[in-house]
C-alpha positions in Angstrom: 0.0 0.0 0.0 1.5 3.4 -0.9 2.0 6.1 1.7 -0.9 8.3 0.5 -3.4 5.5 0.8 -2.0 4.4 4.2 -2.3 7.9 5.5 -5.9 8.2 4.4 -6.7 4.7 5.9 -5.2 5.6 9.3 -7.0 8.9 9.4 -10.3 7.3 8.4 -10.0 4.5 11.0 -9.2 6.9 13.8 -12.0 9.3 12.8 -14.5 6.4 12.6 -13.4 5.1 16.0 -13.9 8.6 17.6 -17.3 8.9 15.9 -18.3 5.5 17.2 -17.4 6.5 20.8 -19.4 9.7 20.4 -22.4 7.6 19.3 -22.0 5.1 22.1 -21.4 7.8 24.7 -23.1 11.0 23.5 -22.6 14.3 25.5 -25.4 15.2 27.9 -26.7 17.9 25.6 -26.5 15.8 22.4 -29.5 15.7 20.1 -31.3 12.7 21.6 -34.6 11.8 23.0 -35.1 13.5 26.3 -36.5 10.2 27.8 -33.0 8.6 27.4 -31.6 10.4 30.4 -28.6 9.1 32.4 -27.7 9.2 36.0 -25.3 11.8 37.3 -22.2 9.5 37.2 -23.0 8.6 33.6 -23.4 12.3 32.7 -20.1 13.1 34.2 -18.4 10.4 32.2 -20.2 11.5 29.0 -19.1 15.1 29.5 -15.5 14.1 30.2 -15.4 11.8 27.3 -16.9 14.3 24.9 -14.5 17.1 26.0 -11.5 14.7 25.6 -12.6 13.7 22.1 -13.1 17.3 21.1 -9.7 18.3 22.4 -8.1 15.3 20.6 -9.9 16.2 17.3 -9.1 19.9 17.6 -5.3 19.3 17.5 -3.1 17.9 14.9 -2.8 14.5 16.7 -4.6 12.6 14.0 -2.4 13.9 11.2 0.7 13.7 13.4 0.0 10.1 14.2 -0.4 9.2 10.6 2.7 11.2 9.5 4.8 9.8 12.4 4.1 6.3 11.2 5.0 7.2 7.7 8.2 8.8 8.7 9.6 5.3 9.5 9.7 4.7 5.8 11.6 6.6 3.2 10.5 10.1 2.2 7.5 10.0 0.0 8.3 10.5 -3.7 6.1 12.8 -5.8 5.8 13.2 -9.5 6.0 17.0 -9.4 9.4 18.7 -9.8 11.1 19.9 -6.6 13.5 22.8 -6.2 17.0 21.3 -5.7 17.6 23.7 -2.8 14.6 22.3 -0.9 15.7 20.2 2.1 15.5 16.4 1.8 13.7 15.9 5.1 9.9 16.8 5.1 10.1 17.3 8.9 12.7 20.0 8.7 11.3 23.4 9.8 10.2 25.5 6.9 10.2 22.6 4.4 6.5 23.0 3.6 6.8 26.7 3.0 10.0 26.3 0.9 7.9 24.9 -1.9 5.7 28.0 -1.9 8.7 30.3 -2.0 8.2 31.1 -5.7 4.5 31.9 -5.0 4.5 33.7 -1.6 7.4 35.7 -0.2 8.2 34.3 3.3 7.4 37.4 5.4 4.5 38.0 7.8 2.7 40.6 5.7 2.6 38.3 2.6 1.2 35.4 4.5 -1.5 37.6 6.1 -2.4 39.0 2.7 -2.4 35.8 0.7 -3.6 33.2 3.3 -5.1 35.3 6.2 -2.8 33.5 8.7 0.7 33.4 10.0 3.3 31.1 8.4 3.4 28.9 11.6 -0.4 28.5 11.4 -0.1 27.5 7.8 2.4 24.8 8.6 0.2 23.6 11.5 -2.9 23.4 9.3 -1.0 21.7 6.6 0.1 19.0 9.0 -3.4 18.6 10.3 -5.0 18.3 6.8 -2.3 16.6 4.8 -3.7 13.0 5.0 -7.1 14.2 3.9 -5.9 16.5 1.1 -3.6 13.8 -0.2 -6.0 10.9 -0.3 -8.3 11.8 -3.2 -7.6 13.2 -6.7 -9.9 13.8 -9.7 -10.9 10.4 -11.3 -8.3 9.4 -13.8 -6.4 12.6 -13.5 -3.9 12.6 -10.5 -2.8 16.1 -9.5 0.6 15.2 -8.3 0.6 18.2 -6.1 1.9 18.2 -2.5 -0.5 19.0 0.3 1.0 22.4 1.0 0.3 23.5 -2.6 -3.3 22.2 -2.5 -3.8 24.0 0.8 -2.1 27.1 -0.6 -4.4 27.2 -3.6 -7.5 26.7 -1.5 -6.6 29.3 1.1 -5.5 31.8 -1.5 -8.9 31.6 -3.1 -10.7 32.0 0.2 -8.4 34.7 1.5 -8.2 36.9 -1.6 -11.2 36.0 -3.6 -8.9 35.8 -6.7 -10.4 34.3 -9.8 -9.1 30.9 -11.1 -7.2 32.4 -13.9 -5.0 34.4 -11.5 -4.7 31.4 -9.2 -3.6 29.1 -12.0 -1.0 31.6 -13.2 0.4 32.1 -9.7 0.6 28.5 -8.7 1.4 27.1 -12.2 -1.6 24.7 -12.5 -4.6 24.5 -14.7 -7.9 26.2 -14.0 -9.5 22.8 -13.5 -6.9 21.8 -10.9 -7.4 25.2 -9.1 -11.1 24.6 -8.8 -10.6 21.1 -7.6 -8.2 22.2 -4.8 -10.6 24.9 -3.6 -13.5 22.5 -3.5 -11.4 19.9 -1.9 -10.3 22.2 0.9 -13.9 23.4 1.6 -15.2 19.8 1.5 -12.5 18.5 4.0 -13.1 21.4 6.4 -16.9 21.2 6.2 -17.0 17.4 6.4 -14.2 16.4 8.8 -13.9 19.6 10.9 -17.5 20.8 11.2 -17.3 20.1 14.9 -15.3 23.3 15.2 -18.5 25.2 14.8 -20.7 22.7 16.6 -23.0 23.8 19.4 -21.1 23.6 22.7 -21.7 20.9 25.3 -23.5 21.9 28.5 -20.1 22.2 30.3 -18.8 24.5 27.6 -22.0 26.6 27.7 -21.6 27.1 31.4 -18.2 28.6 30.7 -19.6 30.8 27.9 -22.4 32.2 30.2 -19.9 32.8 33.0 -17.8 35.0 30.8 -20.9 36.9 29.7 -21.9 37.5 33.3 -18.5 38.7 34.2 -18.6 41.3 31.4 -22.2 42.4 31.7 -23.7 41.2 34.9 -26.3 39.2 33.0 -26.4 35.5 34.0 -27.2 32.5 31.9 -26.6 34.1 28.5 -25.3 31.5 26.0 -24.5 33.6 22.9 -25.4 36.4 20.6 -27.4 35.5 17.5 -27.5 37.4 14.2 -27.8 37.0 10.5 -25.5 38.2 7.7 -25.7 38.0 4.0 -23.3 37.3 1.2 -23.8 38.0 -2.5 -23.5 35.4 -5.2 -23.0 36.1 -8.9 -25.2 33.8 -11.0 -25.7 33.4 -14.7 -29.2 34.9 -14.5 -28.2 37.7 -12.2 -27.1 38.2 -8.6 -28.5 36.5 -5.5 -27.7 36.5 -1.8 -27.1 33.8 0.8 -28.0 34.4 4.5 -26.1 32.8 7.3 -27.4 32.6 10.9 -24.6 32.8 13.4 -24.3 32.5 17.2 -21.1 33.7 18.8 -19.6 33.9 22.3 -18.0 36.9 24.0 -14.7 36.3 22.2 -16.4 36.3 18.8 -15.9 32.5 18.5 -18.6 31.1 16.3 -20.7 28.6 18.3 -22.9 27.6 15.4 -23.4 28.7 11.8 -26.3 27.7 9.6 -25.9 28.9 6.0 -27.9 28.5 2.8 -31.0 30.5 3.5 -32.2 32.8 0.7 -31.1 36.4 1.5 -34.4 38.0 0.8 -35.9 36.5 4.0 -35.9 38.5 7.2 -33.8 37.5 10.2 -36.9 36.4 12.0 -38.2 34.3 9.1 -34.7 32.6 8.9 -34.7 31.9 12.7 -38.2 30.4 12.6 -37.3 28.1 9.7 -33.9 27.0 11.2 -33.0 23.8 12.9 -31.7 25.9 15.8 -35.1 27.4 16.6 -36.8 24.0 16.3 -34.2 22.3 18.6 -34.5 25.0 21.3 -38.3 24.9 21.3 -38.2 21.1 21.5 -35.9 21.3 24.5 -33.0 19.7 22.7 -30.8 22.8 23.1 -30.6 25.4 25.9 -32.3 22.8 28.1 -30.2 23.1 31.3 -32.1 22.5 34.5 -29.7 24.9 36.2 -32.1 27.9 36.2 -31.1 31.1 38.0 -33.4 33.3 40.0 -33.2 37.1 39.6 -35.6 39.1 41.7 -37.6 35.8 42.2 -37.9 35.4 38.4 -36.5 32.1 37.0 -34.1 32.9 34.2 -33.5 30.0 31.7 -30.6 29.8 29.3 -31.1 32.3 26.5 -29.5 34.1 23.5 -29.3 37.8 22.8 -30.4 39.3 19.4 -31.1 42.6 17.8 -34.6 44.2 17.3 -35.1 42.3 14.1 -36.1 39.3 16.3 -39.1 38.7 18.5 -38.8 38.8 22.2 -38.9 35.2 23.5 -38.1 33.5 26.8 -34.9 32.2 25.2 -34.2 35.2 23.0 -33.8 38.7 24.5 -34.0 41.9 22.3 -33.6 45.5 23.4 -36.4 47.6 25.0 -38.2 50.0 22.7 -38.1 53.7 23.7 -36.5 53.1 27.1 -36.6 56.1 29.4 -33.3 57.9 29.9 -31.5 56.8 33.1 -33.8 53.8 33.6 -32.8 50.2 34.1 -34.2 49.5 30.7 -31.8 52.0 29.1 -29.0 50.4 31.0 -30.0 47.0 29.7 -30.0 48.4 26.2 -26.5 49.8 26.6 -25.2 46.4 27.9 -27.1 44.7 25.0 -25.4 47.0 22.5 -22.0 46.2 23.9 -22.7 42.4 23.9 -23.5 42.6 20.2 -20.0 43.9 19.4 -18.6 40.3 19.6 -21.2 39.3 16.9 -20.5 42.2 14.7 -16.7 41.6 14.9 -17.3 37.9 13.9 -19.3 38.9 10.9 -16.8 41.6 9.9 -14.0 39.0 10.3 -15.8 36.6 8.0 -16.0 39.4 5.4 -12.2 39.8 5.7 -12.0 36.6 3.8 -11.8 37.9 0.2 -14.1 35.3 -1.3 -16.9 36.6 1.0 -16.2 40.3 0.7 -17.4 40.5 -2.9 -19.8 38.7 -5.3 -19.0 35.0 -5.0 -18.7 33.8 -8.6 -19.5 30.1 -8.1 -22.4 27.8 -7.9 -24.7 28.2 -4.9 -23.7 25.1 -3.0 -20.0 25.9 -3.3 -20.7 29.4 -2.1 -22.4 27.9 1.0 -19.3 25.6 1.5 -17.1 28.7 1.3 -19.0 30.3 4.1 -18.7 27.2 6.2 -15.0 26.8 5.5 -14.3 30.4 6.4 -16.3 30.0 9.7 -14.3 27.0 10.6 -11.0 28.7 9.8 -12.1 31.7 11.9 -12.5 29.5 15.0 -9.2 27.7 14.2 -7.4 31.0 14.1 -8.9 32.2 17.4 -7.9 29.0 19.0 -4.3 29.5 17.9 -4.4 33.2 18.9 -3.7 34.1 15.3 -5.7 37.2 14.5 -4.5 37.7 11.0 -8.1 37.6 9.6 -9.8 39.2 12.7 -11.5 42.6 12.4 -11.0 44.4 15.7 -12.5 47.8 14.7 -16.1 48.7 13.9 -17.8 51.8 12.6 -20.0 53.5 15.3 -22.8 53.6 12.7 -22.8 49.8 12.6 -23.2 49.7 16.4 -26.1 52.2 16.4 -28.0 50.4 13.7 -30.6 48.8 15.9 -33.8 47.8 14.1 -37.1 48.3 15.9 -39.2 45.9 14.0 -40.1 43.9 17.1 -42.5 45.7 19.4 -43.7 44.7 22.9 -47.3 44.6 21.6 -46.3 41.6 19.4 -45.1 39.4 22.3 -46.0 35.8 22.1 -45.4 35.3 25.8 -45.6 37.6 28.8 -43.0 35.4 30.4 -40.3 36.8 28.1 -41.1 40.4 29.2 -40.9 39.4 32.8 -37.5 37.7 32.3 -36.0 40.7 30.5 -37.4 43.1 33.1 -35.7 41.2 35.9 -32.4 40.9 34.0 -32.4 44.7 33.4 -31.9 45.2 37.1 -28.6 43.2 36.9 -27.1 44.8 33.8 -23.9 46.7 34.2 -21.3 48.3 32.0 
């Protein structure tokens, strides 16, 4: 068996084993029938196992294990030409980037411009994805491209939004090969690493809400929800794709659901989304750890702008709050909380492919949104803020829609919860 096939087999076996363990021992907040509850010891074991598996999957251990095994054999031979000055050992520092030297100058500014990440992050990501990028080529037409070139082509497209003619010229490949590498990277990220934007476990949600309470005084908040839209260029005109995003206080994306038609309102998108259905069924935000504020029980909830309706699990700003009132104080805190969401959306638009009309088919455009969201979280985890937008226009912060009025409340309970929380809000 050749090294490429062996790497793919090892990665696949490890991934399947981890998935099997998750199925046998799902986390306590997994999407399961609520009647299948476990006793407290089992829940602790589940949570510990789930956190361990997430930590293992969120590192390069899978790729490292595969590549370490392969390093016992001779260095893999590729059909592509190699610069004679390149080192012979693939494990030598900088060897991956050496092959990209003719494409991208090795300096921090160039890597940030071309790939939206540091050189060290590129090397880490290449090691993580190499078995998956190497394991499949177009039928009957092997690319004979190393993983770092495949990754470079995909990231260059996502980071700059360059067309395939420019990519092909820069990397010395055909347009067809460029398109394949971009699709392959998006497919690998969205299929194998979608857990990077999976809804947190209950233990993780407790940590998220604790950070929100420390910053704002508001307990039990589990995220900020919002919608953003990206434009797609189509043969019969332009269209837009809406993505529903929930983030934490650090702008990490907790969940992203993309593919809605952009002409729908934020509220229509929420009502038709799986997120809303799961919350209303009690599958998500279902912690029994309720908090009492002024004798009012406050469940887990999200925060959203005035385009949404006020619900027990979704709090929006007060309309026409009196100056100096607790309601105005709540609105001020609410406005500051939304900064993390606005920064996340602005950071997504820092990826060139999403900052302009996406000239590709609809499903590939959706995959690009998903891939950029996953990369966004990966970069935050590595404390690499090359693609992060840290500054916002005040006009954006002040753009609070007032489409949702108190007279349209579906439940008085939501108003009571928000009123109680307003007394706890602090800047």
